[in-house]
N, CA, C and O of each residue as an XYZ file, in Angstrom:
752
protein
N      48.953     -1.760     87.114
C      48.421     -1.752     85.762
C      47.656     -3.048     85.533
O      48.143     -4.125     85.877
N      46.487     -2.954     84.967
C      45.641     -4.124     84.737
C      45.992     -4.772     83.401
O      45.318     -4.553     82.394
N      47.054     -5.570     83.407
C      47.565     -6.193     82.189
C      46.929     -7.541     81.891
O      47.010     -8.028     80.763
N      46.294     -8.153     82.898
C      45.726     -9.485     82.736
C      44.305     -9.528     83.292
O      43.869     -8.619     83.997
N      43.607    -10.584     82.965
C      42.247    -10.758     83.482
C      41.941    -12.238     83.645
O      42.571    -13.100     83.032
N      40.961    -12.501     84.484
C      40.417    -13.843     84.687
C      38.902    -13.714     84.593
O      38.304    -12.855     85.240
N      38.293    -14.563     83.792
C      36.831    -14.607     83.723
C      36.331    -15.739     84.604
O      36.823    -16.865     84.531
N      35.360    -15.429     85.428
C      34.703    -16.444     86.248
C      33.236    -16.454     85.828
O      32.468    -15.550     86.157
N      32.873    -17.496     85.095
C      31.521    -17.613     84.547
C      30.677    -18.525     85.432
O      31.137    -19.574     85.883
N      29.445    -18.110     85.670
C      28.513    -18.934     86.432
C      27.990    -20.056     85.554
O      27.639    -19.843     84.393
N      27.942    -21.242     86.116
C      27.333    -22.367     85.414
C      25.831    -22.366     85.709
O      25.420    -21.995     86.808
N      25.014    -22.774     84.742
C      23.575    -22.861     85.017
C      23.321    -23.846     86.164
O      23.962    -24.895     86.248
N      22.396    -23.500     87.029
C      22.097    -24.328     88.184
C      20.581    -24.351     88.393
O      19.963    -23.291     88.492
N      19.972    -25.540     88.462
C      18.519    -25.599     88.617
C      18.033    -25.151     90.000
O      16.858    -24.824     90.169
N      18.934    -25.135     90.987
C      18.531    -24.789     92.351
C      18.740    -23.325     92.705
O      18.046    -22.791     93.570
N      19.690    -22.673     92.044
C      20.035    -21.297     92.398
C      19.971    -20.401     91.167
O      20.402    -20.791     90.082
N      19.431    -19.204     91.343
C      19.382    -18.245     90.243
C      20.785    -17.682     89.998
O      21.622    -17.687     90.900
N      21.040    -17.198     88.784
C      22.331    -16.567     88.527
C      22.613    -15.410     89.496
O      23.749    -15.235     89.939
N      21.581    -14.620     89.823
C      21.787    -13.501     90.753
C      22.222    -14.001     92.124
O      23.109    -13.410     92.740
N      21.617    -15.073     92.608
C      21.989    -15.635     93.906
C      23.445    -16.106     93.893
O      24.201    -15.838     94.827
N      23.826    -16.806     92.831
C      25.204    -17.296     92.724
C      26.200    -16.142     92.605
O      27.269    -16.177     93.215
N      25.852    -15.123     91.824
C      26.754    -13.974     91.676
C      26.929    -13.249     93.002
O      28.033    -12.811     93.325
N      25.856    -13.116     93.774
C      25.962    -12.494     95.103
C      26.913    -13.282     95.994
O      27.758    -12.695     96.670
N      26.782    -14.611     96.003
C      27.646    -15.457     96.830
C      29.096    -15.385     96.362
O      30.011    -15.281     97.179
N      29.304    -15.438     95.054
C      30.653    -15.351     94.491
C      31.311    -14.024     94.859
O      32.476    -13.989     95.257
N      30.561    -12.938     94.723
C      31.119    -11.612     94.994
C      31.437    -11.437     96.478
O      32.435    -10.804     96.824
N      30.607    -11.985     97.348
C      30.885    -11.911     98.786
C      32.196    -12.621     99.103
O      32.991    -12.130     99.904
N      32.422    -13.760     98.488
C      33.681    -14.487     98.691
C      34.864    -13.696     98.131
O      35.927    -13.640     98.749
N      34.678    -13.092     96.971
C      35.741    -12.275     96.391
C      36.089    -11.115     97.321
O      37.266    -10.841     97.557
N      35.085    -10.442     97.842
C      35.325     -9.309     98.743
C      36.172     -9.750     99.943
O      37.132     -9.069    100.302
N      35.829    -10.868    100.555
C      36.607    -11.354    101.703
C      38.049    -11.659    101.299
O      38.977    -11.391    102.061
N      38.239    -12.220    100.096
C      39.599    -12.515     99.621
C      40.385    -11.233     99.365
O      41.575    -11.163     99.672
N      39.724    -10.212     98.802
C      40.411     -8.945     98.545
C      40.767     -8.239     99.857
O      41.796     -7.569     99.942
N      39.921     -8.387    100.872
C      40.254     -7.845    102.197
C      41.499     -8.548    102.712
O      42.411     -7.906    103.232
N      41.536     -9.866    102.568
C      42.687    -10.645    103.030
C      43.968    -10.241    102.299
O      45.022    -10.118    102.923
N      43.885    -10.033    100.982
C      45.070     -9.618    100.216
C      45.521     -8.214    100.608
O      46.708     -7.972    100.828
N      44.570     -7.298    100.693
C      44.854     -5.932    101.115
C      45.779     -5.145    100.206
O      46.452     -4.224    100.671
N      45.832     -5.479     98.927
C      46.790     -4.822     98.035
C      46.187     -3.735     97.143
O      46.913     -2.849     96.694
N      44.895     -3.780     96.879
C      44.250     -2.757     96.054
C      44.611     -2.801     94.586
O      44.425     -1.814     93.874
N      45.132     -3.949     94.114
C      45.548     -4.014     92.713
C      44.687     -4.938     91.853
O      45.054     -5.250     90.720
N      43.548     -5.373     92.382
C      42.625     -6.211     91.609
C      41.305     -5.471     91.465
O      40.675     -5.086     92.450
N      40.900     -5.282     90.213
C      39.628     -4.639     89.916
C      38.661     -5.641     89.318
O      39.050     -6.743     88.930
N      37.398     -5.249     89.246
C      36.379     -6.141     88.687
C      35.576     -5.428     87.603
O      35.531     -4.200     87.538
N      34.957     -6.225     86.771
C      33.952     -5.727     85.839
C      32.993     -6.861     85.553
O      33.221     -8.004     85.951
N      31.931     -6.536     84.869
C      30.887     -7.494     84.541
C      30.664     -7.433     83.037
O      29.823     -6.666     82.568
N      31.416     -8.241     82.265
C      31.335     -8.141     80.804
C      29.979     -8.535     80.236
O      29.689     -8.226     79.080
N      29.143     -9.207     81.018
C      27.807     -9.567     80.554
C      26.767     -8.523     80.895
O      25.568     -8.795     80.839
N      27.221     -7.310     81.255
C      26.308     -6.221     81.584
C      25.293     -6.052     80.461
O      25.664     -5.983     79.289
N      24.016     -5.986     80.819
C      22.981     -5.851     79.797
C      23.130     -4.516     79.068
O      23.637     -3.556     79.648
N      22.699     -4.439     77.813
C      22.826     -3.189     77.050
C      22.161     -1.992     77.745
O      22.610     -0.857     77.590
N      21.103     -2.244     78.500
C      20.430     -1.169     79.222
C      21.154     -0.841     80.531
O      20.830      0.148     81.190
N      22.132     -1.671     80.907
C      22.873     -1.457     82.141
C      22.081     -1.801     83.385
O      22.357     -1.271     84.461
N      21.095     -2.685     83.255
C      20.254     -3.009     84.408
C      20.583     -4.350     85.052
O      20.203     -4.587     86.199
N      21.287     -5.240     84.336
C      21.662     -6.545     84.880
C      23.158     -6.754     84.698
O      23.726     -6.377     83.673
N      23.794     -7.359     85.699
C      25.240     -7.545     85.668
C      25.674     -8.736     84.824
O      26.848     -8.833     84.468
N      24.771     -9.630     84.500
C      25.126    -10.791     83.703
C      25.609    -11.935     84.565
O      25.393    -11.945     85.777
N      26.268    -12.904     83.937
C      26.668    -14.106     84.660
C      28.172    -14.357     84.622
O      28.622    -15.483     84.834
N      28.948    -13.310     84.354
C      30.402    -13.434     84.367
C      31.007    -12.319     85.201
O      30.675    -11.145     85.035
N      31.895    -12.707     86.095
C      32.675    -11.755     86.885
C      34.084    -11.764     86.310
O      34.721    -12.815     86.245
N      34.570    -10.611     85.896
C      35.915    -10.504     85.326
C      36.812     -9.809     86.341
O      36.491     -8.726     86.829
N      37.934    -10.438     86.653
C      38.931     -9.881     87.561
C      40.063     -9.299     86.728
O      40.527     -9.932     85.780
N      40.507     -8.105     87.074
C      41.560     -7.413     86.327
C      42.719     -7.099     87.257
O      42.515     -6.785     88.430
N      43.934     -7.185     86.732
C      45.091     -6.794     87.524
C      46.381     -7.272     86.883
O      46.364     -7.896     85.822
N      47.497     -6.978     87.529
C      48.763     -7.547     87.063
C      48.738     -9.066     87.286
O      48.105     -9.544     88.227
N      49.408     -9.801     86.444
C      49.367    -11.266     86.547
C      49.759    -11.774     87.941
O      49.090    -12.672     88.453
N      50.812    -11.240     88.577
C      51.152    -11.741     89.919
C      50.032    -11.514     90.946
O      49.814    -12.354     91.819
N      49.331    -10.394     90.844
C      48.231    -10.118     91.774
C      47.095    -11.116     91.579
O      46.522    -11.609     92.551
N      46.772    -11.411     90.328
C      45.710    -12.371     90.048
C      46.119    -13.773     90.508
O      45.284    -14.532     91.000
N      47.396    -14.116     90.349
C      47.867    -15.424     90.808
C      47.808    -15.523     92.335
O      47.446    -16.568     92.875
N      48.166    -14.426     93.037
C      48.068    -14.434     94.513
C      46.618    -14.622     94.944
O      46.337    -15.366     95.884
N      45.710    -13.953     94.263
C      44.297    -14.093     94.589
C      43.832    -15.530     94.362
O      43.172    -16.113     95.223
N      44.169    -16.096     93.221
C      43.709    -17.434     92.894
C      44.380    -18.507     93.762
O      43.878    -19.627     93.857
N      45.513    -18.170     94.394
C      46.173    -19.111     95.303
C      45.419    -19.219     96.632
O      45.592    -20.189     97.370
N      44.589    -18.226     96.930
C      43.763    -18.285     98.139
C      42.599    -19.244     97.901
O      42.195    -19.441     96.755
N      42.055    -19.838     98.949
C      40.930    -20.771     98.769
C      39.572    -20.069     98.677
O      38.570    -20.609     99.146
N      39.525    -18.883     98.083
C      38.300    -18.088     98.083
C      37.171    -18.693     97.253
O      36.004    -18.390     97.499
N      37.490    -19.536     96.284
C      36.451    -20.165     95.466
C      35.924    -21.462     96.077
O      35.067    -22.127     95.494
N      36.437    -21.814     97.245
C      35.984    -23.017     97.930
C      34.470    -22.937     98.146
O      33.950    -21.917     98.597
N      33.790    -24.003     97.824
C      32.332    -24.022     97.943
C      31.618    -23.506     96.706
O      30.403    -23.662     96.588
N      32.345    -22.895     95.787
C      31.733    -22.353     94.559
C      32.191    -23.112     93.313
O      31.650    -22.889     92.230
N      33.163    -23.989     93.443
C      33.753    -24.644     92.271
C      32.735    -25.380     91.397
O      32.901    -25.448     90.179
N      31.680    -25.933     92.014
C      30.649    -26.622     91.221
C      29.760    -25.640     90.470
O      29.042    -26.027     89.548
N      29.805    -24.381     90.859
C      28.896    -23.374     90.310
C      29.554    -22.409     89.327
O      28.869    -21.620     88.675
N      30.896    -22.471     89.218
C      31.606    -21.521     88.361
C      32.650    -22.228     87.511
O      33.068    -23.350     87.795
N      33.049    -21.537     86.470
C      34.179    -21.974     85.658
C      35.118    -20.789     85.534
O      34.749    -19.748     84.990
N      36.338    -20.951     86.041
C      37.320    -19.860     86.028
C      38.374    -20.111     84.970
O      38.877    -21.224     84.820
N      38.701    -19.050     84.238
C      39.764    -19.146     83.244
C      41.114    -18.952     83.935
O      41.176    -18.611     85.116
N      42.154    -19.165     83.208
C      43.495    -18.817     83.668
C      43.677    -17.309     83.486
O      42.869    -16.662     82.820
N      44.721    -16.758     84.067
C      45.050    -15.347     83.828
C      45.519    -15.199     82.386
O      46.441    -15.887     81.948
N      44.873    -14.291     81.654
C      45.149    -14.081     80.237
C      45.501    -12.611     80.029
O      44.974    -11.740     80.720
N      46.389    -12.337     79.080
C      46.747    -10.954     78.759
C      45.546    -10.215     78.182
O      44.766    -10.775     77.412
N      45.416     -8.969     78.562
C      44.356     -8.111     78.031
C      44.623     -7.877     76.544
O      45.766     -7.618     76.167
N      43.606     -7.960     75.698
C      43.815     -7.693     74.269
C      44.363     -6.275     74.043
O      44.095     -5.354     74.815
N      45.123     -6.136     72.983
C      45.672     -4.823     72.640
C      44.552     -3.900     72.168
O      43.524     -4.356     71.666
N      44.760     -2.628     72.333
C      43.864     -1.589     71.818
C      42.439     -1.702     72.378
O      41.469     -1.644     71.622
N      42.317     -1.858     73.672
C      40.994     -1.894     74.289
C      40.641     -0.509     74.798
O      41.507      0.346     74.984
N      39.364     -0.308     75.016
C      38.935      0.908     75.689
C      38.957      0.635     77.190
O      39.176     -0.494     77.629
N      38.729      1.676     77.953
C      38.818      1.565     79.412
C      37.620      2.267     80.030
O      36.993      3.131     79.416
N      37.319      1.868     81.270
C      36.241      2.527     82.002
C      36.414      2.263     83.490
O      37.071      1.307     83.902
N      35.815      3.124     84.271
C      35.778      2.885     85.704
C      34.571      1.991     85.997
O      33.561      2.028     85.294
N      34.703      1.204     87.032
C      33.591      0.436     87.573
C      33.573      0.809     89.048
O      34.496      0.489     89.797
N      32.514      1.488     89.449
C      32.508      2.071     90.786
C      31.225      1.761     91.545
O      30.197      1.390     90.978
N      31.340      1.931     92.844
C      30.182      1.790     93.719
C      29.448      3.119     93.775
O      30.067      4.181     93.828
N      28.120      3.049     93.763
C      27.298      4.236     93.922
C      26.446      4.023     95.169
O      25.740      3.021     95.285
N      26.516      4.957     96.084
C      25.726      4.874     97.304
C      24.666      5.962     97.297
O      24.886      7.067     96.801
N      23.524      5.628     97.852
C      22.447      6.588     97.930
C      21.746      6.447     99.271
O      21.790      5.393     99.905
N      21.118      7.499     99.680
C      20.318      7.456    100.894
C      18.907      7.036    100.482
O      18.034      7.874    100.256
N      18.706      5.722    100.390
C      17.471      5.227     99.800
C      16.447      4.704    100.808
O      15.336      4.352    100.409
N      16.772      4.641    102.068
C      15.853      4.075    103.044
C      15.362      5.168    103.990
O      16.070      5.531    104.930
N      14.158      5.700    103.755
C      13.651      6.783    104.609
C      13.573      6.394    106.087
O      13.830      7.224    106.958
N      13.222      5.142    106.373
C      13.109      4.703    107.774
C      14.473      4.765    108.478
O      14.575      5.206    109.623
N      15.505      4.321    107.775
C      16.858      4.399    108.333
C      17.263      5.852    108.566
O      17.850      6.176    109.599
N      16.952      6.728    107.608
C      17.275      8.151    107.749
C      16.518      8.769    108.923
O      17.062      9.609    109.639
N      15.271      8.357    109.121
C      14.485      8.878    110.257
C      15.098      8.452    111.587
O      15.242      9.263    112.502
N      15.456      7.174    111.686
C      16.062      6.695    112.946
C      17.348      7.464    113.244
O      17.632      7.801    114.394
N      18.116      7.733    112.199
C      19.359      8.493    112.376
C      19.055      9.906    112.871
O      19.733     10.412    113.765
N      18.043     10.541    112.293
C      17.626     11.884    112.735
C      17.185     11.856    114.202
O      17.548     12.734    114.985
N      16.406     10.846    114.558
C      15.911     10.738    115.934
C      17.085     10.574    116.916
O      17.104     11.187    117.983
N      18.036      9.758    116.545
C      19.191      9.501    117.406
C      20.099     10.731    117.505
O      20.531     11.101    118.596
N      20.376     11.345    116.393
C      21.324     12.466    116.369
C      20.744     13.781    116.871
O      21.457     14.601    117.451
N      19.438     13.981    116.644
C      18.842     15.275    116.973
C      17.820     15.206    118.100
O      17.212     16.219    118.443
N      17.625     14.032    118.679
C      16.723     13.892    119.814
C      15.273     14.230    119.502
O      14.566     14.773    120.351
N      14.828     13.918    118.302
C      13.436     14.213    117.933
C      12.609     12.937    118.016
O      13.167     11.839    118.027
N      11.283     13.067    118.074
C      10.428     11.882    118.116
C      10.105     11.417    116.696
O      10.460     12.079    115.720
N       9.424     10.265    116.593
C       9.158      9.678    115.279
C       8.230     10.544    114.428
O       8.384     10.592    113.208
N       7.272     11.227    115.052
C       6.374     12.086    114.280
C       7.143     13.218    113.612
O       6.900     13.531    112.446
N       8.070     13.833    114.343
C       8.900     14.907    113.781
C       9.805     14.366    112.684
O      10.008     15.019    111.660
N      10.346     13.173    112.899
C      11.222     12.564    111.889
C      10.457     12.299    110.596
O      10.999     12.497    109.509
N       9.196     11.851    110.701
C       8.376     11.608    109.505
C       8.095     12.911    108.773
O       8.077     12.944    107.543
N       7.875     13.986    109.525
C       7.670     15.289    108.883
C       8.923     15.742    108.149
O       8.843     16.281    107.046
N      10.072     15.525    108.760
C      11.336     15.939    108.135
C      11.714     15.073    106.941
O      12.251     15.570    105.951
N      11.429     13.768    107.039
C      11.821     12.833    105.983
C      10.617     11.984    105.591
O      10.440     10.889    106.124
N       9.789     12.467    104.671
C       8.643     11.667    104.205
C       9.125     10.489    103.346
O      10.270     10.464    102.894
N       8.240      9.527    103.133
C       8.595      8.324    102.366
C       9.155      8.631    100.990
O      10.062      7.940    100.525
N       8.632      9.653    100.330
C       9.088      9.957     98.968
C      10.498     10.548     98.914
O      11.020     10.781     97.823
N      11.123     10.796    100.063
C      12.484     11.327    100.096
C      13.537     10.279     99.714
O      14.659     10.629     99.348
N      13.177      9.016     99.798
C      14.137      7.967     99.463
C      14.527      8.039     98.000
O      13.664      8.150     97.129
N      15.829      7.977     97.723
C      16.315      8.012     96.347
C      16.302      6.596     95.774
O      16.591      5.632     96.483
N      15.975      6.479     94.523
C      15.981      5.188     93.830
C      17.012      5.242     92.707
O      17.097      6.216     91.959
N      17.786      4.176     92.614
C      18.793      4.094     91.568
C      18.355      3.078     90.520
O      17.809      2.028     90.856
N      18.592      3.388     89.275
C      18.299      2.467     88.184
C      19.586      1.786     87.749
O      19.879      1.696     86.556
N      20.355      1.305     88.728
C      21.625      0.643     88.458
C      21.541     -0.812     88.913
O      20.784     -1.133     89.829
N      22.312     -1.691     88.280
C      22.351     -3.071     88.773
C      23.056     -3.109     90.121
O      23.846     -2.224     90.450
N      22.761     -4.143     90.892
C      23.366     -4.237     92.222
C      23.578     -5.689     92.621
O      23.008     -6.615     92.045
N      24.416     -5.843     93.626
C      24.639     -7.125     94.278
C      24.050     -7.025     95.675
O      24.133     -5.970     96.306
N      23.465     -8.092     96.162
C      22.934     -8.124     97.522
C      23.964     -8.797     98.414
O      24.293     -9.969     98.231
N      24.469     -8.039     99.384
C      25.525     -8.528    100.263
C      25.141     -8.314    101.720
O      24.131     -7.676    102.017
N      25.944     -8.845    102.617
C      25.775     -8.630    104.055
C      27.053     -8.012    104.596
O      28.153     -8.447    104.255
N      26.911     -7.017    105.425
C      28.049     -6.371    106.054
C      28.659     -7.324    107.075
O      27.952     -7.870    107.923
N      29.964     -7.522    106.993
C      30.646     -8.377    107.961
C      30.651     -7.734    109.346
O      30.621     -8.431    110.360
N      30.689     -6.409    109.386
C      30.768     -5.724    110.677
C      29.414     -5.633    111.377
O      29.331     -5.845    112.586
N      28.355     -5.322    110.636
C      27.050     -5.130    111.273
C      26.076     -6.280    111.027
O      25.071     -6.400    111.727
N      26.369     -7.129    110.033
C      25.454     -8.208    109.693
C      24.255     -7.754    108.877
O      23.419     -8.573    108.496
N      24.161     -6.459    108.607
C      23.031     -5.909    107.865
C      23.151     -6.224    106.369
O      24.243     -6.193    105.800
N      22.012     -6.525    105.750
C      21.972     -6.719    104.305
C      21.990     -5.351    103.630
O      21.413     -4.392    104.143
N      22.646     -5.266    102.490
C      22.674     -4.018    101.730
C      22.849     -4.317    100.259
O      23.293     -5.399     99.873
N      22.490     -3.338     99.441
C      22.695     -3.435     98.000
C      23.956     -2.664     97.636
O      24.118     -1.502     98.011
N      24.843     -3.322     96.904
C      26.052     -2.684     96.380
C      25.738     -2.326     94.927
O      25.800     -3.176     94.039
N      25.400     -1.048     94.699
C      25.059     -0.588     93.356
C      26.333     -0.383     92.553
O      27.299      0.204     93.041
N      26.327     -0.872     91.312
C      27.508     -0.857     90.449
C      27.245      0.026     89.236
O      26.229     -0.125     88.558
N      28.167      0.947     88.968
C      28.075      1.807     87.788
C      29.300      1.590     86.915
O      30.433      1.762     87.364
N      29.067      1.215     85.679
C      30.140      1.122     84.688
C      30.223      2.488     84.019
O      29.285      2.901     83.336
N      31.323      3.184     84.207
C      31.488      4.537     83.691
C      31.603      4.585     82.172
O      31.563      3.561     81.490
N      31.745      5.793     81.671
C      31.868      6.021     80.230
C      33.158      5.394     79.697
O      34.154      5.281     80.411
N      33.113      4.996     78.445
C      34.299      4.427     77.802
C      35.320      5.520     77.515
O      34.973      6.630     77.111
N      36.595      5.179     77.733
C      37.706      6.101     77.497
C      38.758      5.398     76.655
O      38.836      4.169     76.638
N      39.558      6.177     75.965
C      40.594      5.589     75.121
C      41.898      5.320     75.855
O      42.718      4.529     75.388
N      42.098      5.961     76.985
C      43.341      5.760     77.735
C      43.018      5.308     79.160
O      42.005      5.704     79.737
N      43.901      4.466     79.717
C      43.668      4.000     81.083
C      43.997      5.078     82.107
O      44.764      6.001     81.835
N      43.412      4.945     83.270
C      43.702      5.835     84.388
C      44.197      4.972     85.545
O      43.481      4.075     85.988
N      45.402      5.224     86.041
C      45.958      4.379     87.111
C      45.324      4.698     88.461
O      44.643      5.711     88.626
N      45.561      3.825     89.401
C      45.072      4.015     90.756
C      44.892      2.681     91.434
O      45.363      1.655     90.942
N      44.214      2.693     92.560
C      43.988      1.450     93.289
C      42.493      1.156     93.357
O      41.652      2.008     93.072
N      42.196     -0.076     93.744
C      40.825     -0.547     93.840
C      40.474     -0.811     95.293
O      41.343     -1.129     96.105
N      39.200     -0.677     95.615
C      38.724     -0.962     96.965
C      38.709     -2.472     97.195
O      39.026     -3.251     96.296
N      38.340     -2.868     98.396
C      38.216     -4.300     98.692
C      36.988     -4.908     98.031
O      36.725     -6.099     98.191
N      36.247     -4.115     97.303
C      35.175     -4.634     96.450
C      35.657     -4.721     95.001
O      34.895     -5.136     94.129
N      36.909     -4.337     94.727
C      37.438     -4.357     93.371
C      36.934     -3.211     92.525
O      36.977     -3.274     91.297
N      36.453     -2.154     93.180
C      35.859     -1.013     92.492
C      36.699      0.229     92.713
O      37.479      0.295     93.662
N      36.540      1.224     91.830
C      37.299      2.457     91.955
C      36.587      3.589     91.218
O      35.977      3.374     90.170
N      36.671      4.784     91.773
C      36.125      5.952     91.087
C      37.137      6.541     90.114
O      36.771      7.347     89.259
N      38.414      6.150     90.230
C      39.457      6.732     89.385
C      40.178      5.714     88.512
O      40.399      5.961     87.326
N      40.541      4.587     89.078
C      41.291      3.574     88.341
C      40.377      2.866     87.357
O      39.262      2.477     87.703
N      40.848      2.702     86.141
C      40.041      2.059     85.101
C      40.426      0.597     84.915
O      41.499      0.152     85.321
N      39.522     -0.122     84.295
C      39.779     -1.493     83.857
C      39.627     -1.507     82.336
O      38.898     -0.685     81.782
N      40.307     -2.431     81.660
C      40.108     -2.553     80.219
C      38.711     -3.103     79.937
O      38.239     -4.001     80.635
N      38.059     -2.567     78.925
C      36.714     -3.021     78.588
C      36.730     -3.605     77.186
O      37.021     -2.915     76.209
N      36.417     -4.872     77.107
C      36.402     -5.577     75.823
C      35.368     -6.674     75.846
O      35.201     -7.385     74.855
């Protein structure tokens, strides 16, 4: 149950954009959540723009107080302390609404899809272009974080969707990105 939260606010920095700092902060959080391996810490972005296109400059961690304390006991903020200000674990306000914060994946890179077709079906590049033209790539109008895969080293966009507001929480676990399609976080 997400009874507590911690706000981690980005400090203004003349050398780094807020998006750059948020990407670095989130990458560190992901590694810490992998290390914990408990699935009981969720995230949200309370500074989400009204249009839902920018994540803002605050990362909010949600979870039971002991889970948040275990996370904060790890040195995951090392190297970021000059760039962020973290609150203590605080109780979630009473009578809040809830929502899911989830990852959305799309097949947005036609070139990647073509290479996959060529590899899996033994076709040449001309046939792959006929099967998957450039306009086949899907585009999402969601905010995202730019991260690198630890396993492949490839850069990717982690698209974030804040679901509809609900009056009751939904239990469950969170991924190592702090996201879930079922488990909700309090929204306030």
